[in-house]
PANU-481225 format. One record per residue (C-alpha): residue in three letters; x, y, z. Coordinates in steps of 0.25 Angstrom, whole numbers, plus 5000, padded with zeros to 4 digits. Example, Ala and Ser with C-alpha at 12.3 -4.5 7.8 and 13.67 -1.06 7.14 Angstrom:
2
ala504949825031;ser505549965029;
! end
This chain:
1023
met540156325243;arg539956265256;gly541056225265;val541256105275;ser541056205287;asp539756275282;leu538756175288;phe539456185301;ile539456335301;arg538056345298;arg537556245308;pro538256275321;val537356195330;met537656065321;thr539156105322;val539156115337;leu538355985339;val539355905329;met540555955338;val539755925350;ser539555785345;ile541055775342;leu541355815356;leu540355715362;phe540755595354;gly542155635356;leu542055635371;ile541255505372;gly542355445363;tyr543355495373;arg542755435385;gln542655305378;leu544155295373;ala545055195380;val546255255386;ser547655185383;asp549055215382;leu549155175367;pro548155135356;asn547654995357;val548754905350;asp548254765352;phe549254665346;pro548554545341;thr549354455350;ile549154315355;gln549954235365;val549954085365;ser550454015378;ala550653865379;gly551253785391;leu551853655393;pro552453655407;gly553853595408;ala554153605393;asn555453665390;pro555553785380;asp556053695368;thr554753605370;met553853725371;ala554453785359;ser554453665350;thr553153595355;val552253715358;ala552753845352;thr553153785338;val551853715337;leu550953835341;glu551753925332;lys551553845320;glu550053855321;phe550054005325;ser550954035313;thr549754005304;ile548854115310;ala548554235301;gly549054375305;leu550154325315;asp551254425315;ser552154365325;met552354245333;ser553354215344;ser553454115356;val554154095368;ser554353945373;ser554853925388;thr554753815398;gly553353765398;ser552753875390;thr552653945376;gln552054075372;ile551754115358;thr551454265355;leu550654285342;gln550554425337;phe549554455325;ser549554565316;leu548754695321;glu547654665311;arg547354525316;asp546154505324;ile546654445338;asp545354365340;ala545554295327;ala546954275330;ala546654215343;gln545754115336;asp546854075326;val547754055338;gln546853965345;thr546653885332;ala548153875331;ile548253825345;ser547253715343;leu547953665330;ala549253665338;asn548753585350;arg548953455343;asn550453475342;leu550653535355;pro551153445367;glu550153365373;asp550553385387;met550253545387;pro549353565399;ser548553665390;pro548353705376;pro549053835372;ser548253965376;phe548354105370;arg547954245374;arg547854375367;thr548954475371;asn549354615368;pro550854625370;ala550754775368;ser549954795380;asp550354785395;pro549454755406;ile548754885411;leu548854835426;phe549754755435;ile549054715448;ser549854655459;leu549354555470;asn550254525481;ser550154475495;pro551154455507;thr550354325512;leu549554255502;pro550254155492;leu550454195478;ser549454085473;thr548354155481;leu548754285476;asp548754235462;arg547354175464;tyr546854315468;gly547554375456;gln546954275446;thr545554305452;met545854455451;ser546254435436;gln544954365433;arg544154475439;leu544954595432;ser544954525419;met543454545418;ile543654695418;gln543354755404;gly544554785397;val545454685404;ala546054585394;gln546754495404;ile547554485417;thr548754405419;leu549454375432;arg550954405433;gly551754315443;ser550554225444;gln550654125455;lys549454025453;tyr549153925463;ala549653775460;val549953655469;arg551353615467;val551753465469;gln553353465471;leu553753325470;asp554953255477;pro555553165468;arg556253085479;ala554953055486;met554353015473;lys555452925471;gly555352865484;phe553852835482;asp554052785468;leu553352905461;asp553552985449;ala553053125446;asp551953075436;glu551352995447;val551253105456;ala550653205446;ala549653095442;ala549253075456;ile549053225458;asp548153245446;ala547353125450;gln547153175464;asn546653315460;ala545353295453;asn544253385450;arg543253305441;pro541753325439;met540953215447;gly539553245444;gln538353245453;leu537253155460;ser535853185456;gly534753135465;pro533253155465;his533353275474;ser534753335473;thr536053335466;leu537453315472;thr538753365465;leu539953275467;lys541153345472;ala542453275476;asn543753325482;gly544653275471;glu545253405468;leu546453455477;lys546653605478;ala547853635486;ala549253575489;glu548953515502;gln547853425496;tyr548853375486;lys549853325496;asp548953205500;ile548853155486;val549253005485;val550153005473;ala550452855474;val550352725483;arg551652655486;gly551652525494;gly550152555498;arg550552695504;pro549952815497;ile551052925493;arg550553065495;leu550953185487;ala551553255499;glu552553135500;val553153165486;ala552953305484;leu552853445490;val551453495487;ile551253645489;asp550353755485;ser551053835475;val550953905461;glu550953865447;asn552153945443;asp553053965455;lys554154025446;ser553454155443;gly553154275452;ala552854425453;trp553254525463;phe552754665466;phe553754765471;thr553654905476;pro554854985481;thr554654925495;thr553854795493;lys553954665486;ala552854555484;arg552554435476;thr551354475467;ile550354425457;val550154535446;leu548854545438;ala549154605424;val547954675418;glu547854685403;lys546854765395;gln546054735383;pro546554805370;gly545754935368;ser545254945382;asn545455065390;thr546655045399;ile546255145409;glu544855095411;val545354945411;ala546354985422;asp545455065430;ala544354945430;val545454855435;lys545954945446;ala544454975450;leu544254825452;leu545554805460;pro544954855473;thr543854755473;leu544754645469;ala545754685481;glu544554675491;ser544354525487;leu545854495489;pro546454455503;ala547054575511;ser548454525509;ile548454545494;lys548954675489;leu548454725476;ser549154835469;ile549354885454;leu550754865449;arg550454935436;asp549355015431;gly549555045416;ser548355135415;val548955235423;ala550055275413;ile549055275402;gln548155365410;glu549255455413;ser549655455399;ala548255485393;gln548055595404;asp549355665400;ile549055655386;gln547655715388;phe548255825395;thr549255845384;leu548055845374;leu547355955383;leu548656035384;thr548756035369;leu547356075367;ala547656195376;leu548956235369;val548356225355;val547256315359;leu548256415365;val549056415352;ile547756445345;phe547356555354;leu548756615354;phe548756625339;ile547256665337;arg547156745350;asn545656745348;leu544856665358;ser543656625349;ala544556595338;thr545456515347;val544256435352;ile543656395339;pro544856315333;ser545256265347;leu543856195348;ser544356095337;leu545456045347;pro544555975357;met543455945347;ser544455865338;val545055795350;ile543755755356;gly543155715343;thr544355625340;phe543955545353;ala542655495346;val543455445334;met544455375343;tyr543355305350;leu542755255338;leu544055205333;asp544355135346;tyr545555215350;ser545955255364;leu546555375372;asn547955335372;asn549355405370;met549255395354;ser547855455353;leu547955565363;met549255605357;ala548655615344;leu547555705350;thr548555795356;leu549355805344;ala548055835336;val547755945344;gly548856025338;phe548256025324;val546855995324;val546656145327;asp547356175314;asp546056155305;ser545256245314;ile546256355314;val546256355299;val544756365299;leu544756475309;glu545756555303;asn545156555289;ile543756595295;val544456705302;arg545056755289;his543656755283;leu543156825295;glu544156935293;met543756955279;gly542457015285;lys541556895284;asn540656865295;arg540956745304;leu539956645297;gln540456675283;ala541856675287;ala541656535294;phe540956485281;asp542056545271;gly543256515280;ala542956365283;arg542456345269;glu543856395264;val544656305272;ser543756175273;phe544556105262;thr545856145269;ile545456095282;ile544955965277;ser546255945269;met547155985281;thr546455895290;leu546455775281;ser547955805278;leu548255805293;val547455675295;ala548255615283;ile549555625290;phe549155515300;ile548755425289;pro550155365288;leu550155325303;leu548955235299;phe549955155291;leu550855125302;gly550754975304;gly550854885316;ile550754925330;met551255065328;gly550155085318;arg549155045328;leu549755145338;phe549755265329;arg548455235321;glu547655285334;phe548655415334;ser548455445320;val546955415319;thr546655495331;ile547455625327;gly546855605313;val545455605318;ala545755725327;val546155805315;leu544955765307;val544055805318;ser544755945319;gly544555955304;val543055935306;ile542956035317;ser543756145310;leu542756135298;thr541456135307;leu541656185321;val542656295319;pro541956365307;met540656365315;leu541256425327;cys542056525319;ser540656565312;arg540056595326;phe541156645335;leu542356695327;arg542656845327;ala543356925317;gln544756975321;asn544357125318;val543257125328;val544157055339;arg544857145349;his546257095352;gly547057125365;arg548457165367;leu548957025368;tyr548356985355;arg548957105348;ala550357075354;thr550256925350;glu549756965336;ala550957065335;gly551856945339;tyr551256855329;leu551356955318;trp552756985321;met553056835320;ala552356825307;glu553056935301;cys554456875305;tyr553956745298;ser553556825286;arg554956885285;ser555756765287;leu554856685277;leu555156785267;ala556656775270;val556556625268;leu555756635255;arg556956715250;his557856595253;lys557056475248;arg558256395244;leu558856395258;thr557556365264;met557456245255;ile558856195257;phe558556205272;ser557256125270;leu557956015263;ala559056015273;val557955995284;leu557355885275;ala558655805275;ala558855825290;thr557455775292;ala557755645284;trp559055625291;leu558355645305;phe557355545302;ala558455445299;val559355475312;val558355515322;pro558255405333;lys557055315330;gly556255265342;phe554955185343;ile553955215354;pro554455295366;thr554355235380;glu553455295390;asp553555315405;arg552355225409;gly552855195423;tyr553355055422;ile554554975417;met554554825413;val555854745417;ser556154605410;thr557254525416;gln558154415410;thr558954315418;ala559754195415;gln558954085409;ser559253985419;ile558854075431;ser557954005441;trp556654075446;ile557154095460;ser558354165454;gln557554245444;val556654295456;glu557954335463;his558454415452;leu557054485449;met557054525464;gln558454585463;leu557854675451;ala556654705460;glu557554755471;ile558154855462;val556854905456;gln556354925470;gln557355025473;asp557055115460;pro556355235465;asn555555245451;val554855105453;asp553555105461;arg553254955460;phe553554835451;met553254695448;val554254575446;thr553854445439;thr554654325436;ser554354335421;pro555354405423;phe554754545423;met554754675431;leu553654785430;leu554154915436;met553155025439;leu553755155441;lys553255275450;pro552455385443;arg553255465434;ser553155585444;glu553755505455;arg555055465448;thr556155535442;leu556455435431;ser555655395418;ala555355245416;asp556555235406;glu557455305416;val557055205426;ile557455095417;leu558755155414;ala559055165429;leu558455025432;arg559154945421;pro560554945426;lys560154915440;leu559254795436;asn560254735427;ser561354745438;val560654615444;pro561454495440;gly560754385433;ile559554465427;arg559354575417;ala558254675417;met557654735404;leu556854865408;val555854915399;asn554955035398;pro553854975389;leu553455045377;pro552055105377;ile551654995368;asn552354865365;val552054885350;gly552854755346;gly552054665354;arg553154585360;arg553654575375;ser555054565378;arg556054605389;ser556354735381;ile555554825372;tyr556154785358;gln556454645352;leu557354585342;thr556954435338;leu557854335331;met557354215324;gly557954105317;ile557753955313;asp559053915319;ala558853925334;ala560253905338;gln560754015328;leu559654105333;tyr559954095347;gln561454115345;thr561154245337;ala560154295347;arg561254285358;ala562254355350;leu561254465346;glu560854485361;gln562254505365;ala562454605354;met561154675358;leu561654685373;asp562954755368;thr562154855359;pro562154985366;ala560755025361;leu560054905367;val559754875382;asp558954765389;val559354665378;ser558754525381;ser558454395373;asp557354295374;leu558354185370;gln558354095382;met559153965378;asp560053955389;asn559153895399;pro559853775407;glu559153645403;leu559253505409;asn559153415397;ile558653275400;glu559053175390;ile558153055390;asp558752915387;arg557652865379;asn558152725378;arg558352705393;ala557052775396;leu556352675387;leu557052555394;leu556552615408;gly555152645403;val555252795404;thr554752885392;pro555253025389;lys553853075391;gln553853015406;ile555253085408;glu554753225404;asp553453205411;thr554153175424;leu555053295422;tyr553853375419;ser553253335432;ala554553365440;tyr554953495435;gly553953545425;glu552853595436;arg551853495430;asp550353535432;val549753405436;ser548353445441;thr547453555442;ile546753615454;phe545353685450;gly545153805458;ala543853895459;asn544453995450;asp545653935443;gln546453805441;tyr547853775448;ser548953675445;val549553555453;ile550953555449;val552053445450;glu553453465451;phe554753425458;his555053495471;pro555953615469;asp557053545477;phe557153445465;gln557053555454;asn558453625457;asn559353545448;ala559553435438;ala559953325449;ala558453325453;leu558053255440;asp558753135446;leu557553125455;val556553115443;his555952975440;ile555052925429;arg554052815430;ser554452705420;asn553452615413;gln553952505422;gly553452585434;gln554852625440;leu555352765443;thr556552795433;pro557452905437;ile557553005425;ser559052995426;thr559052855421;val558252895408;ala558853035405;thr560153115407;leu560253255411;ser561053375404;gln561053515406;gly561053615395;leu560353745390;gly559053765383;pro557953865380;leu557253945391;ser556253995380;ile556153975365;asn555654085357;his554954085343;ser554654195334;gly553754155321;gln554054015324;leu555554035324;pro556554035335;ser556754175340;val557554255350;thr557054395354;leu558054495359;ser557354615367;phe558054745369;asn557854895374;val558455015368;lys559455095376;pro558855225380;gly559355335371;val559455245359;ala558355245348;leu557655115345;gly557955135330;gln559455145333;ala559355015343;leu558654935333;ala559654975321;asp560854935330;leu560054805333;gln559854785319;gln561254795316;leu561654685326;thr560654585320;asp561154615306;ser562554575311;leu562254465320;leu561154385314;pro561554265306;thr560654215294;gly559454135300;val559154225311;asn558254345309;ala558054465318;ser556854555319;phe556454655329;gln555154625336;gly554154705345;asn554354845347;ala555654845339;gln554954795327;gln553854895328;phe554855005329;gln555554955315;ser554154945309;ala553755085313;gln555155145309;ala554955085295;ser553555145294;met553955285298;gly554655325285;trp553455285276;leu552455345286;leu553055475286;gly553155475270;leu551755425269;ala551255545279;ile551955645270;ile551355575257;val549955585263;ile550055725267;tyr550655765253;ile549455695246;val548455765255;leu549055905253;gly549255875238;ile547755845237;leu547455975245;tyr548256065237;glu548155995223;ser549656005222;tyr550955915222;ile551756035227;his551056095239;pro551055975248;leu552555975246;thr552656115251;ile551756085263;leu552555965267;thr553856045267;ala553756055282;leu553855905284;pro555355895285;phe555456015295;ala554455945304;gly555155815303;phe556455875306;gly555955955318;ala555255825323;leu556555745322;ile557455845328;thr556555865340;leu556555715342;met558055715342;leu558255835351;phe557355775361;gly558055635360;val556755565356;asp556755455345;leu555855455332;ser554855365338;ile553455325332;tyr552855435340;ala553855545334;phe553655495320;val552155515321;gly552455655326;ile553255675313;ile552055625305;met551155715312;leu552055835309;ile551755815294;gly550355845297;leu550655965306;val551656035297;lys550956025284;lys549856115290;asn550756225290;gly551156205276;ile549656195272;met549356335278;met550556395271;ile550356335257;asp548856345257;phe548856495259;ala550056515249;ile549256445238;ala548056525241;ala548956655240;gln549556615227;ala548156585221;glu547856735224;gly549056775216;lys550256785225;asn551556725222;ala552056605229;his553056685238;asp552056785243;ala550956675244;ile551756585253;his552356695261;glu550956755264;ala550456605267;cys551556585277;val551356725284;ile549756715285;arg549856565289;phe550956585299;arg549956605311;pro549056475308;ile550356395305;met550956435318;met549656415325;thr549456275320;thr550956235323;met550856285337;ala549556205339;ala550256085334;leu551456115343;met550556125355;ala550055985353;gly551455925351;ile552155995363;pro551455925374;ile551755795368;ala553155835365;leu553455875380;gly553155735384;tyr552255765395;gly551455655403;ala551355505403;gly551755435391;ala552255565385;glu553655495381;ser552955425369;arg552155545364;gln553355645365;pro554055605352;leu552855635344;gly552655775351;leu554155805349;ala554055775334;val552855855332;val553355985340;gly554755975334;gly554255955320;leu553256065321;leu554256165327;phe555356145317;ser554456135305;gln553556255309;ser554856345310;leu555356305296;thr554156265287;leu553556405288;tyr554856445279;val555056315271;thr553656285267;pro553556425260;val554856405253;phe554456265248;tyr553156325243;leu553856425234;tyr554756315228;met553556235225;glu552856345219;lys553956365210;leu553956225206;gln552456225203;gln552656355195;arg553756285187;ile552856165184;lys551756245180;arg552656325170;lys553156195164;lys551756145162;thr551256275156;ala552456305147;pro552056195136;leu550656255136;ile551156395133;asn552156345123;arg551056285115;
! end
């Protein structure tokens, strides 16, 4: 009967060429793989923006947000919809299910906007726009432009030009300007001068628009030439606008400069950005570069950086260009460190093989399966559009520990046949044929362990799908190599042990191993004599494991030290822009003095991005820097600072001041807001939570203008005229457009800042009645002060309030959310609903999946083993190691103070695949020994002693793969360490106990089978 390996043994040239092909295509795939920090998780998210300058939040929410939300709610595949309406703007975030095609969703959004346009305010300067975003992805580069001499508008123009050029680079998705200072002409009206000349704001605005023209005029065509008509109707700068005649009074022209201050300014003079180093400070324009999903982060960043010197040469000498943050550096360091870990693991596993086999040729043969399996996996990864990231490289590192197992089993069996006196070729044929089905079954059963991870839904499922598929492919490739290359090499190069001369070192180590095996044999006999005590101990461990699963602190995704910290701030809702800048500068002065900070950016968003010095140049980690800075920053009165070390990926897809969010929703807005305030205060008093903040902003001081409609009607003034006039005075009204060579710029009309300081200035506002007279606004309206919203939030078309928070260091996320759940249960009235959002929601979803995923993994491996052994009983015996592995993993996590995070849980699932191999080795041999006539006791004892070497060997190989990860070496190791700790701890504990417990359980199961057989045969005998 021919075996799977026969063809490859007979045709060594074919086998070598097949292996070379695997290497070749694997190396080609490796060179083509993108490099990223994590698998590509692209949220199908679209952000819709709508603007109505001067409109208050109530108006934006009712006339813009609600209208658009009604249309968007009909779009298929929409998972969540939230909106923020503030003065003059509304932003709606639409997040679709992961299966929804983003291009099709974008078409549906465009259709919905078109349908909503007829119900939107007519005076919106432009229809709503939308863009695709990925809230889980941060910009890969922040580039700062600053100059001590040039105006900010000029700096902004160079920044806009650079962004257009950089956007053309392949892989760049978009570039946004932070602290943009786009040029504009500002016409700052003097209401007293206008009253003196009998002018109102609408007349001035109309005159400006009429005097700034850029119309097509055609051309003159003669018999021999053509002349294009060109006029100087367009005005380009503030100086040209000053001479505009806005009216004629008494035959005298009134020029704009007589009633207004006309200046070269910027569109938004209440925004800004600053670039700091420990010794310098400068206003800046920051270019944030975002990459396209799936593109190679390092290649895109390198392409952008390669173009910067060329762009810098075209800039004026006074402009300084510097990179504020380069996100590719951390990714590259992390990839290099984990690649080093992979190579180190390869070396350690090969060393383990040599120490156990102590034969160079026998060590080389199975060791070849290690690089072959890894390199062959690269080709499949390329075909699946995967990338080299922390998850896939970690999978390959762990795979190194057990891809060699199959090759060891094949090698050992061939050596056994060689020692029977067969020649190398015949031993290779017989030995490989004998274990072919076993190798196939072991490989498939190990791959089956990772099937449950494919059922993990949502973003976490996307993250670990690449991990599980990568490790599964590596195992499959190793299985193929063990049945093809290994038997062929054994048939050509392996030598029988009886013809090999061993040195003194071999004899000494062999004596040590034999002594260890003898000790194990004697101790095992003692345990087999006390089976009942062993089973009681096993049940105690099982109970302890279940208890540990319940009490171990639950975490989510561990943070990493990626060299930067994000700081969001919160101030009083009534704060002016000038005061806000002053408070931010006080925070900046504190940060400048911190020796761990290398440079940082401050924007009036308000937001701070702190870049830390390289890890080797500072004594504190990013989390420790936060602990040191938090009390210092929050000592500044009038401002609160929320410091965040961002998660490696924002799996929740939401942005807020802190990492986690709780959203309250209700139909009754008044009840909702009252409840939100009470809950926020309770959260501030909760010890487990820090950086608590709310997006509820309902205490913004307002000046209510109550229009006396009857009196206005008598005087010939309409409410629309009143609102339009106030808009021109205080709403920064865009009245005309300047068309430049590369962009368009606004002409903005407003009252002079001296007349915008207090409510008394409204007495100077006049409206032109239909009778031609200027009517003071005070004659048709009364003023009263009150409080109103600074922003209004909706979630799923309902009023909402989102409370953001971080978890206090040392407190598990699971415990913090449990405490918060108790608060909501006690404080929330009927009509107000609470739900965790973003990362907190994903954590809850992942926690809910853990139990059934673990159960599914055990069921899958039981089914595979049952099919393999054609038995319902033997799979149970093999799986007896699982409680010990789980106990060891959980105890190790608790000893090291590490939460049971998603990574650690995946490590526990991996343990199922690792520890069951030891059981297979013992049970497989014991079954064969019983088939030869031995009793169950002698069979299992002999099996354990004979298989002691390969069991120790494969376990040590797996440990060598897990130890470098468990040590937490290198960049980004904080997130990988829990998985390594779980694997190492579980293997150490289960290895030391299952060598005794599994044989005892085997004997009990054999007794059970014998009883079942006797019950079945008894009726037949009695007939």
